[in-house]
N, C-alpha and C positions, 0 to 999 in steps of 0.2 A: 451469414455476415461474419467476417474475420474480425479480430480486434483491432481497433485504431482509436486515434484521438484526432479531434479537429479543433483547430485554434482559429478564433475569429475576433473581430472587433465590432463595435456597434455605436450608433449615435455619434459619428464623425470621431471614432477613436476615444470617446469618453468612457467606453465600456470595453473590457477585454473578457472573453469567455472561452473556456475550454469544455469540451464534452467528449465523453469516452464510452466505448463499448468494449467491455472486458470478460466476456462469458468464458472464452476458452482459457484465459489466463488464470481465472479464478478456479475453473474446474481442474486445470493442471495442478494447482496448488492443493485442492482437495484430494486429488488422486495420490499425489506424492506424500502428503502427511497424514492421509485417511482421517481427515477432520470431521467431527460431527456437524450436523447442520448449522448450529449457532456458532461453533468455531469457524466454519466456512464462511458464514455471513460477516463475522467481525474481521477475519483475516482478508476477506474478498473486498471489503469497504476500504480498509486501510491501503491494500495494494492498489486499488483503483486510484485513490487519492495520490498515492506515491507516483503512479505512471503519469498523471496530469501534472503534478509539482515537479517531477523529474523532467518533463518536457519544457518547463520553464527555465531550466538551467542553460547557460550560454556555452561553457567550455566543453570540449570533446571528453575530457576526463573528470569532469564534474561529478560528484556523487551526492545523493540525498539519503538521509536515513531517518525514518520515523519510527520512534520507540515508545510504546505505552507501558508504563509501570503502574500497576493498580492492584487492588487486593481481591479482585474477582477470581473465580475458579479457573478462568482461562490462563491465569498466571503471566499475563503480559503478551504483547505482540510486537514483533520487529519486522520492518519492511526496509528494503533499500532499493533505490531506483537510480538509474543513470540518465544522461541527457538525451538518450536515444529511446527513452520510455521503456527500457528493459527492467523488469521488476522481479524481486524474489522476496520471500518472507516466510516466517513461521510464528506459531503460537506456543506459548509455555506448556499447555495442556491441550492436545488436539481432541481429547475424548469428553469434552464437557457436554452434559445433557441437562437441560433445565426445561421446566414447564414454560408454555407460551406466555408473553406478557399480557397485560390487560386489554390490548387492542388484538389479541389473538395472533400476534406476530412473533418471530423469534426473539427471545429476550437477549440481545446483544448488550444491552446496558448492564444487565444482571450478570452476564458472563465476564464483562470487563472489570466491573466494580468502580470503586472510588480511587482516584490517583492523579497521575499527570502525564503529560505527553512531551517528549523531546523531539525538536526538529533540528537536525544537524545537516548542515550543508558544507560539504568539502570541496572547496573551490581552488585548490592548489596554493593557498596562502599559507602562512607559517601556522596559523591556528583555524580550525574550521569555525564557522558561525553556528552558535548553539542557541536556539530558542526553546523556551519551556513554557507551557501553560497547564493550569489546573484543569482537568477534565470537568466540563460543565454539566453534560448529560451522560457521558460515556457511549453514546450513539455514534460517535466518531464525526459524522458530518458537521453537527453543531459545534463539537469541540474544535474542528479545524477552522470554522467560521469565526469562532472566538479568538483563536490564535492569529489569524491573518488581521483581525482588526486591533488586537492588542500588542502583538509582538512586532508586526510589520506595518502597523498603521495603515492598512489597506482594507477599506470597507468591502467585505465579499459575502457572498452566500455559496455554501457548499451543499450538493446534494449527492447522496451515495446510496446505492442499493444492491442487494443480492438476493435473488428469488430461487428457491429450491424446488425441485421436482419432487414427487412422492417416493421416488427410489433414491432420494438424497443426492442426486447429482445436480448440477447447477443448471437452472433453466434460463435465467437472465442475470446479468450483471453490468454495472455501468455507473455513470455519474457525471456531474458537471461542477465546475468552479467559474463563477461570475464575479468580476471585480470592477469597482469604481475608480476611475482615475481621479487625481486630486482637483481636476479642473472641471469635473461633471456638474452640469446645471441642475438646478432644483427639479425642473420639469422632467428631465431625463431620469432623475432618481425616483421621482413619484411614479413614472410610467413603469420602470423596471420593478419597483415593489408591488405594483398592481399586477404585473405579469407573473411574478414569483408566487402570488397568493393562489394562482391557478394551477400550480405544480404541487400535486398531492403525493406522487410517488414516482420515482425514476423508473423503477422496474415495471409498473403499470404501463408507462409510456412506451418502454422497450417492448413489452408483451404485446402491445397493440401495433407493433411493426415500425415504430419509429426509429430513425437512425440518429446518430450524434449530430448530423446536419439539421435533422428535424427538431431535436431538442434545442439547438441554438436558435432556430426560428421561433420556437414556442417561447423561449425565454426572452428573446429580443423582439418580440412582436411589436410592429410599428416603431421600431428604433433602427431600421435599415442595417441589418447585420451583413458584414462583409467576411467571407471565409478567407483566412490568411493561408493556411496550409493544413495538410492532413499528414499524420505519421502512424506507422504501425506500433503497437505496443505488444509485448509478450512477457511470459515467464521465462526468466534466464538466469541461470547460476553459472558463475565463472570458476566454480571449484574445479580442482583436478587433483590427481594423485600426487604431483609435485607439491602443491600447497599443503596437502595433508601431511606429507613427509616433513616439511618445514615446521608444522605445528607440533608434530611429534618430537623433532629434534629440540624444539624450544622447551619442552618440559624438563629436560635435563637428564644426564646420564644415569643417575640413581634410579629415577622412576622408570627409565626404559629398561634397565637391568632387572628391575623388579618384575616387569612384564615378561622378560626373556626367561627368568628363573621360574615362572609358572609353567613354561614349556608349551604354551598353546598359542596358536595364531590369535591375533587380535583384529577386531573390526572397528573402524571409525566411521562415523556418519556425519555428513554435512548438515548442519542445523537448518541450512535455508532450503535445501533441495532433497534431503533425505537419501542422497546416494551413499551407498556403503563402499568403503575401501578396506580391504583384507590385507594384512601384513603377516608373513611368515616368521617363524623365530629366526631364521637365517637373515631375513630382511631387516628384522629389529636389531640384530647384531651390526649390521652395516650402519644402521641409523645411529646406534650407540656410539660408534666410532667418530661419528661427525658432531656429536653433541658435546657440550662443554662439562 
């Protein structure tokens, strides 16, 4: 099953729901950044959320950034997504190793630590929308549930999961976001809450062979879900050599000259995808001429 997101409504559009399968995306992030299992789980959860939230954007050039600032050993997480659900991301420290938590699971909360989350939406206006929430559990799904309710005033439930194989590759990854519209009736809310109580683990459901469509049917049991559309999601980074050159030029002529004086080629890596770009001394001299 390739990675994709399904968008749907239920209860005569009183509910909207997103469900995603993201195994390949998370595995590519793990491979590129050589993340430990707990770092893979944390990054994979936020990337999965980013994919679904990116699919909520309307404009072709709209961008979403999710950024966690916290005091845990993972040293923060940054994810960006566009309206086509193309996602990239990285963690501050990809090599975090922690004992399992009390439930015997990967200790994502321990890796993330105490802090806050920024939600930045760049929709082509003069200033981007910036929302911020204090991390409630640092498990990411619950923190986004709190964000939607408090910053966007949309009652929501978010479920995210990443399951690792024994060889530290990704076995399963996915999630859901389900939201109540302002006109939702009490009986619809009660039924949805009842359905949510039966959801114990996203990755367990995926490991049992359930698809995003199946997740929606489980979440919206007896609420007549209607699939609106389906879209692919993937790991995607738009970095290239030209962008890296611009970044180098922006640091200033003196700094570039210092690099030239060392007489060695330099290597620049993209934070998001870990692609390395190498510049020779002669190339650096050309960039120095372009800098201020």
